[in-house]
C-alpha positions as a Markdown table, in Angstrom:
| # | Residue | x | y | z |
|---|---|---|---|---|
| 1 | Unk | 5.6 | -14.3 | -6.1 |
| 2 | Unk | 6.0 | -14.2 | -9.9 |
| 3 | Unk | 9.5 | -15.5 | -11.6 |
| 4 | Unk | 9.3 | -11.7 | -13.4 |
| 5 | Unk | 8.4 | -9.7 | -10.4 |
| 6 | Unk | 11.3 | -11.6 | -7.7 |
| 7 | Unk | 13.9 | -10.5 | -10.8 |
| 8 | Unk | 12.6 | -7.2 | -10.7 |
| 9 | Unk | 13.0 | -7.2 | -7.2 |
| 10 | Unk | 16.2 | -8.4 | -6.7 |
| 11 | Unk | 17.8 | -6.0 | -9.8 |
| 12 | Unk | 16.7 | -3.2 | -8.0 |
| 13 | Unk | 18.1 | -4.3 | -5.1 |
| 14 | Unk | 21.1 | -5.4 | -6.3 |
| 15 | Unk | 21.7 | -1.1 | -6.9 |
| 16 | Unk | 20.5 | 0.0 | -3.3 |
| 17 | Unk | 23.0 | -2.6 | -2.4 |
| 18 | Unk | 25.2 | -0.6 | -4.0 |
| 19 | Unk | 24.8 | 2.3 | -3.8 |
| 20 | Unk | 24.4 | 1.2 | 0.4 |
| 21 | Unk | 28.0 | 0.2 | -0.3 |
| 22 | Unk | 29.3 | 2.9 | -2.2 |
| 23 | Unk | 30.5 | 0.8 | -5.2 |
| 24 | Unk | 30.1 | 1.6 | -8.5 |
| 25 | Unk | 29.6 | -0.7 | -11.4 |
| 26 | Unk | 33.6 | 0.6 | -12.9 |
| 27 | Unk | 35.2 | -1.2 | -10.0 |
| 28 | Unk | 33.6 | -4.7 | -11.4 |
| 29 | Unk | 32.3 | -6.7 | -7.8 |
| 30 | Unk | 29.8 | -9.4 | -8.7 |
| 31 | Unk | 26.2 | -8.9 | -7.6 |
| 32 | Unk | 26.8 | -11.8 | -5.2 |
| 33 | Unk | 29.6 | -10.4 | -3.3 |
| 34 | Unk | 27.9 | -7.3 | -2.5 |
| 35 | Unk | 25.0 | -9.4 | -1.4 |
| 36 | Unk | 27.1 | -11.4 | 1.0 |
| 37 | Unk | 28.3 | -7.8 | 2.9 |
| 38 | Unk | 24.2 | -8.1 | 3.9 |
| 39 | Unk | 22.1 | -10.9 | 5.6 |
| 40 | Unk | 18.8 | -10.2 | 4.7 |
| 41 | Unk | 17.1 | -9.9 | 1.1 |
| 42 | Unk | 14.4 | -7.6 | -0.1 |
| 43 | Unk | 12.7 | -11.2 | -1.1 |
| 44 | Unk | 13.4 | -13.1 | 2.0 |
| 45 | Unk | 11.7 | -10.6 | 3.3 |
| 46 | Unk | 8.3 | -10.5 | 1.5 |
| 47 | Unk | 8.2 | -14.2 | 1.9 |
| 48 | Unk | 8.8 | -14.2 | 5.5 |
| 49 | Unk | 6.2 | -11.3 | 6.1 |
| 50 | Unk | 3.8 | -13.1 | 3.2 |
| 51 | Unk | 3.9 | -16.1 | 5.6 |
| 52 | Unk | 3.3 | -14.1 | 9.2 |
| 53 | Unk | -0.1 | -13.2 | 7.8 |
| 54 | Unk | -0.6 | -16.2 | 6.2 |
| 55 | Unk | -0.7 | -17.8 | 9.5 |
| 56 | Unk | -2.5 | -14.9 | 11.1 |
| 57 | Unk | -5.3 | -15.4 | 8.5 |
| 58 | Unk | -5.5 | -18.8 | 9.7 |
| 59 | Unk | -5.6 | -18.3 | 13.3 |
| 60 | Unk | -8.7 | -16.0 | 13.1 |
| 61 | Unk | -12.0 | -16.1 | 13.0 |
| 62 | Unk | -14.0 | -17.6 | 9.4 |
| 63 | Unk | -16.5 | -14.9 | 9.5 |
| 64 | Unk | -14.3 | -12.2 | 9.2 |
| 65 | Unk | -13.5 | -10.3 | 5.8 |
| 66 | Unk | -9.4 | -11.6 | 5.3 |
| 67 | Unk | -10.6 | -15.1 | 5.6 |
| 68 | Unk | -13.0 | -15.0 | 3.0 |
| 69 | Unk | -10.8 | -12.7 | 0.7 |
| 70 | Unk | -8.4 | -15.6 | 0.8 |
| 71 | Unk | -10.8 | -18.4 | 0.4 |
| 72 | Unk | -12.8 | -16.5 | -2.6 |
| 73 | Unk | -13.4 | -18.0 | -6.1 |
| 74 | Unk | -13.4 | -15.1 | -9.3 |
| 75 | Unk | -15.9 | -16.3 | -11.7 |
| 76 | Unk | -16.6 | -15.1 | -14.5 |
| 77 | Unk | -14.6 | -13.7 | -17.8 |
| 78 | Unk | -13.5 | -10.0 | -18.0 |
| 79 | Unk | -14.4 | -8.4 | -21.6 |
| 80 | Unk | -11.6 | -7.9 | -24.3 |
| 81 | Unk | -9.4 | -5.1 | -24.6 |
| 82 | Unk | -8.2 | -2.4 | -23.1 |
| 83 | Unk | -10.5 | -1.9 | -19.9 |
| 84 | Unk | -12.7 | 0.9 | -19.6 |
């Protein structure tokens, strides 16, 4: 997961946690304090699921499509500009 994607997920998660805990921004509570109330973060769950899928793909037969797509190298260049 890219850092930019992770930052967007964390900010969305903070909003969801504030709504769930019914804490408004006017209460001036830190985001870290709100996150302590809940054990699992969304980014941790995403990383765990990706790792679980990767282990699953490593175990299955090498002739199957998920293994082939995991180890495929894409060659060539895309044309410049907006794709049409």
